[in-house]
N, C-alpha and C positions, 0 to 999 in steps of 0.2 A: 504494500500500500504506500502511495506517495505521501510525503510529508506536506502539510498545508503551507502556503506562503503567508507568513505573518509579518516578516521584516524584509524590506528591500533596501539594500545599500546602493546608493548612487554616488560614485565619485564624480565631483564636479570641478572642472578646471576653468570654468566660465567661458569656454570656447563654444561656438555654435553647435559643435558635435555633442558636447556634454549637455547642453541645453535641450537638444533633441532627445538624448537618452533620458533626461529628466521627465520630459513629456511622456515618453513610453512608460517609464516607471510609474508616473502618476496615473496613467490609464490602467495599468496592471494593479496598482494599489487600490484603485476604486473598485475593480472587479472582485478582488480577493479580500477587501477590507483590511489591507496590510498597512503597516507603518512604513513611511519613507524616511530613511536615514541618509541625509546628504553629508558627504565627507569631502572636504577640500584639503589637499596636502600641499603645503608650501615646501618647495624643494630648496633648502638652504644653499646659498652661494658662499663659498669660503674663499677669502682672499687673504693671503698671509702678508703681514708686514715684515720686512727683514728684521731678524733678531727678536721680534716681539710676539710672534704668533699671530693669531687672528685679530684683525683690526676691530676695535671696540665699536666703531660706527656701524659695522655690519650686523651686530647684535640688535642695534636699534632699528636697522632696516628690516630685519626679520620680524621684530615686534610689530612694526608698522604693517608689514604684509599680513600678519596674523590678524591684526585689528580690522584691516580693510576686508579681508576674506570673511571674517565673522559678520561684518555689517552687510555685505552682499548676500551671504547665505541667509541671514535673518530676513532680508527682504524677500528672497525666493521662498523661504519657509512661510512667511506671512501670506504670500499669494496663494500657496497651496492650502494653508489652513482656512482661508476664507472660502475655499471650495469644499470644506468639510473633511479634509484629509489630515491624518495624524502625521506629524513631521518632527524630526529631531535633526539638529545641525551640529556638526563637529568640524573643528579645524585643528590640524596637527602639522608638524614639520618633520621631514625626513625623506627617505626614498619612497616615492609614490607606490610602486607595485607592492613592495613589502608591507607598507602600512595599510594599504587597502585590504590585502589578504588577512593580515593580523587583526584588523578591526572587524572584518566580517566574521572571523572565527570567535573573537572575544565577545561579540554581541549576539552570537547565535543567528546570524543572518541566513535567511532561507534562499535568497537570490541576490546576485549583484547585477545591476543593469548599468552599463557604461558605454560611452561613446568611443569611437575609434576614428582616428584621423585618416586612416586608409593609406598611409605612406607605403611605398614600395621601393625596391631597388636600393640605391646608395643611401637615400634618406632613412629608410627603415634600418639598414645595417648600422649606420652611425648614430642615429637618434634612438633606435630601439623602439619597442612598442610596450607601453605600460599595459595596454589591454592584453597583449599576447602573454606577457608574464603572469598577469592575473588569471587568465584562462588556464594556463599550465599549472598554477600552484594553488588556486583556491579550492577549498574543501566543499563548497556549495556550487550549484549551477551558476554560470555566468552568461548573461545575454549581452552581446555586443551589438550596438546600433551604429550603423554607418551614417555619416552625415550626407547631406545633399551634394556637397562639393566633391565627395569621393565616390559618388555613384558611377558605375561604369556605363558607358554609352552602349546602347543596343547595337548589335551588328547583325547584318543579314547573312544567312547561310546561302551559298551558291551551290546548286547541285548540277 
């Protein structure tokens, strides 16, 4: 017997692709009566000052990113709550794929719904794919939603 879907984790990076995934998750949550848990992961940028270690102003920059992300997520959450959906928002810092998978496990998530940028070739090789890493390592099902910009164009078959 399948486990019911009560909690849906939606990693949000504020891109159009993640906004699209959030809409999918909201539709699914409405059908299943599930809670939407939006997660934004700030990926810290470390710049070392010679002989001193990490520059202190970068800690302030990270704090500012975290505050801004919390504010934007709160706005997205309010929009969903006005539509009668249960929403929780979370912001953390670190490696995105790892934190998405760990958060899903820690919160007992039943489904992860996330956008994918659809990068291929060299861009995929050098930038990597957070979605791909999450799909490979998550302990719950993962639904990836491709954005409009990454849809492949239809091709005709010639016989």
